[in-house]
C-alpha positions as a LaTeX table, in Angstrom:
\begin{tabular}{lrrr}
\hline
Residue & $x$ (\AA) & $y$ (\AA) & $z$ (\AA) \\
\hline
Met1 & 90.44 & 128.71 & 87.89 \\
Asn2 & 91.10 & 125.31 & 86.61 \\
Ile3 & 93.30 & 122.74 & 88.09 \\
Lys4 & 96.17 & 123.44 & 85.75 \\
Asp5 & 96.13 & 127.33 & 87.25 \\
Ala6 & 95.69 & 125.85 & 90.77 \\
Ser7 & 98.50 & 123.74 & 90.17 \\
Asp8 & 100.64 & 126.54 & 88.81 \\
Gln9 & 99.80 & 128.66 & 91.68 \\
Ser10 & 100.11 & 126.12 & 94.69 \\
Gly11 & 103.11 & 124.26 & 93.57 \\
Leu12 & 101.43 & 120.93 & 93.58 \\
Pro13 & 100.72 & 118.49 & 90.97 \\
Ala14 & 97.25 & 118.26 & 89.67 \\
Lys15 & 97.50 & 114.66 & 90.47 \\
Thr16 & 98.08 & 115.67 & 94.02 \\
Ile17 & 95.34 & 118.08 & 93.99 \\
Arg18 & 92.93 & 115.20 & 92.78 \\
Tyr19 & 94.13 & 113.35 & 95.43 \\
Tyr20 & 93.62 & 115.62 & 98.25 \\
Glu21 & 90.15 & 116.15 & 96.95 \\
Asp22 & 89.42 & 112.48 & 96.85 \\
Ile23 & 90.48 & 111.99 & 100.58 \\
Gly24 & 88.70 & 115.38 & 101.44 \\
Leu25 & 91.28 & 117.65 & 102.57 \\
Val26 & 90.18 & 120.34 & 99.50 \\
Ser27 & 86.64 & 120.96 & 98.25 \\
Pro28 & 86.84 & 122.67 & 94.72 \\
Leu29 & 83.40 & 123.72 & 93.37 \\
Arg30 & 82.10 & 122.14 & 90.46 \\
Ala31 & 80.69 & 123.73 & 87.18 \\
Ala32 & 77.57 & 122.84 & 85.38 \\
Asn33 & 79.86 & 120.52 & 83.10 \\
Gly34 & 81.56 & 118.51 & 86.29 \\
Tyr35 & 84.83 & 120.32 & 86.05 \\
Arg36 & 86.66 & 121.50 & 89.01 \\
Ser37 & 86.78 & 125.01 & 89.73 \\
Tyr38 & 89.24 & 126.32 & 92.38 \\
Arg39 & 88.98 & 129.64 & 94.25 \\
Pro40 & 91.70 & 131.84 & 95.63 \\
Gln41 & 90.85 & 129.99 & 99.07 \\
Asp42 & 91.35 & 126.63 & 97.54 \\
Val43 & 94.78 & 127.73 & 96.24 \\
His44 & 95.59 & 129.01 & 99.91 \\
Leu45 & 94.59 & 125.86 & 101.28 \\
Leu46 & 96.59 & 123.87 & 98.88 \\
Thr47 & 99.49 & 126.13 & 99.31 \\
Phe48 & 99.24 & 125.51 & 103.14 \\
Leu49 & 99.20 & 121.88 & 102.45 \\
Ala50 & 102.26 & 121.81 & 99.98 \\
Arg51 & 104.23 & 123.58 & 102.88 \\
Ala52 & 103.05 & 121.51 & 105.59 \\
Arg53 & 103.74 & 118.07 & 103.49 \\
Ala54 & 107.51 & 119.90 & 102.73 \\
Leu55 & 107.68 & 120.00 & 106.29 \\
Gly56 & 107.33 & 116.30 & 106.56 \\
Phe57 & 103.43 & 116.12 & 108.22 \\
Ser58 & 101.58 & 113.22 & 107.24 \\
Ile59 & 98.29 & 113.43 & 105.75 \\
Glu60 & 96.40 & 112.92 & 108.85 \\
Glu61 & 98.72 & 115.56 & 110.43 \\
Cys62 & 97.82 & 117.94 & 107.87 \\
Arg63 & 94.05 & 117.12 & 108.32 \\
Val64 & 94.40 & 118.18 & 111.93 \\
Leu65 & 96.34 & 121.23 & 110.98 \\
Leu66 & 93.65 & 122.46 & 108.49 \\
Ala67 & 91.04 & 121.93 & 111.03 \\
Leu68 & 93.12 & 123.96 & 113.49 \\
Tyr69 & 93.74 & 126.43 & 111.22 \\
Asn70 & 90.23 & 126.82 & 110.20 \\
Asp71 & 88.79 & 127.04 & 113.67 \\
Arg72 & 89.05 & 130.79 & 114.68 \\
Asp73 & 88.62 & 129.59 & 118.49 \\
Arg74 & 91.47 & 127.29 & 118.62 \\
Ala75 & 94.33 & 127.45 & 121.06 \\
Ser76 & 97.71 & 127.82 & 120.11 \\
Ala77 & 98.89 & 125.22 & 122.43 \\
Asp78 & 96.91 & 122.62 & 120.11 \\
Val79 & 98.65 & 123.50 & 117.10 \\
Lys80 & 102.26 & 123.64 & 119.28 \\
Arg81 & 101.40 & 120.16 & 120.21 \\
Val82 & 100.94 & 118.68 & 116.84 \\
Ala83 & 104.24 & 120.41 & 115.80 \\
Gln84 & 106.24 & 119.29 & 118.82 \\
Asp85 & 104.98 & 115.95 & 118.23 \\
His86 & 106.21 & 116.02 & 114.85 \\
Leu87 & 109.55 & 117.37 & 115.84 \\
Ile88 & 109.98 & 114.54 & 118.21 \\
Gln89 & 109.25 & 112.01 & 115.02 \\
Ile90 & 111.76 & 114.08 & 113.07 \\
Asp91 & 114.52 & 114.00 & 115.84 \\
Glu92 & 113.97 & 110.02 & 115.86 \\
Lys93 & 114.36 & 109.40 & 112.04 \\
Val94 & 117.41 & 112.17 & 112.43 \\
Ser95 & 118.78 & 109.53 & 114.92 \\
Ala96 & 118.00 & 106.59 & 113.05 \\
Leu97 & 119.66 & 107.98 & 109.72 \\
Leu98 & 123.00 & 109.01 & 111.88 \\
Ala99 & 123.19 & 105.19 & 113.30 \\
Met100 & 122.61 & 103.97 & 109.67 \\
Arg101 & 125.18 & 106.16 & 108.56 \\
Ala102 & 127.65 & 104.94 & 111.20 \\
Thr103 & 127.13 & 101.33 & 110.69 \\
Leu104 & 127.32 & 101.81 & 106.56 \\
Asn105 & 130.41 & 103.93 & 107.22 \\
Glu106 & 131.74 & 100.81 & 109.45 \\
Leu107 & 131.32 & 98.46 & 106.78 \\
Val108 & 132.35 & 100.43 & 104.04 \\
Gln109 & 135.88 & 101.29 & 106.02 \\
Ser110 & 136.17 & 97.04 & 106.96 \\
Cys111 & 136.04 & 96.60 & 102.77 \\
Ala112 & 139.17 & 96.29 & 100.94 \\
Gly113 & 137.27 & 97.06 & 97.59 \\
Asp114 & 139.70 & 95.03 & 96.07 \\
His115 & 139.42 & 92.13 & 93.32 \\
Arg116 & 138.86 & 89.31 & 96.01 \\
Pro117 & 135.28 & 88.16 & 96.38 \\
Asp118 & 135.42 & 88.33 & 100.21 \\
Cys119 & 132.90 & 91.45 & 101.14 \\
Pro120 & 132.64 & 92.63 & 104.69 \\
Ile121 & 129.71 & 95.00 & 103.25 \\
Leu122 & 127.77 & 92.05 & 102.33 \\
Lys123 & 128.52 & 89.83 & 105.20 \\
Gly124 & 127.13 & 92.74 & 107.48 \\
Ile125 & 124.19 & 93.27 & 105.42 \\
Ala126 & 123.47 & 89.48 & 105.87 \\
Gly127 & 124.18 & 89.85 & 109.67 \\
Arg128 & 127.31 & 88.05 & 110.09 \\
Glu129 & 130.17 & 89.24 & 112.13 \\
Val130 & 132.58 & 91.72 & 110.34 \\
Ala131 & 135.99 & 91.13 & 111.64 \\
Ala132 & 137.62 & 94.44 & 112.20 \\
\hline
\end{tabular}
């Protein structure tokens, strides 16, 4: 099948599929005319990559997951370790986002939002003390 069909079936844009080929994540066949020819197993891998990326795995983590997926002698502990490490990263990002939210909420609450030019939000972003 052509790249458009592979895109439709995997849910990935053609540009992303070409990128994944460029970095060696997928290797479609090439016809004599140079056009890519995607097999069902290529679409399956593209769908796998789409789901992994939707879960926030990095390209390098996807590379590791693909290698584990293709290794029938893998230990599930190896897969779990990759997922657990990623879960820790997600938890760290969530904590950072919650801290950002708390800081921004504090700045918004301290701003009168009126016609005066004094703005605690800008002072807070600039790193100056904001009076409560």
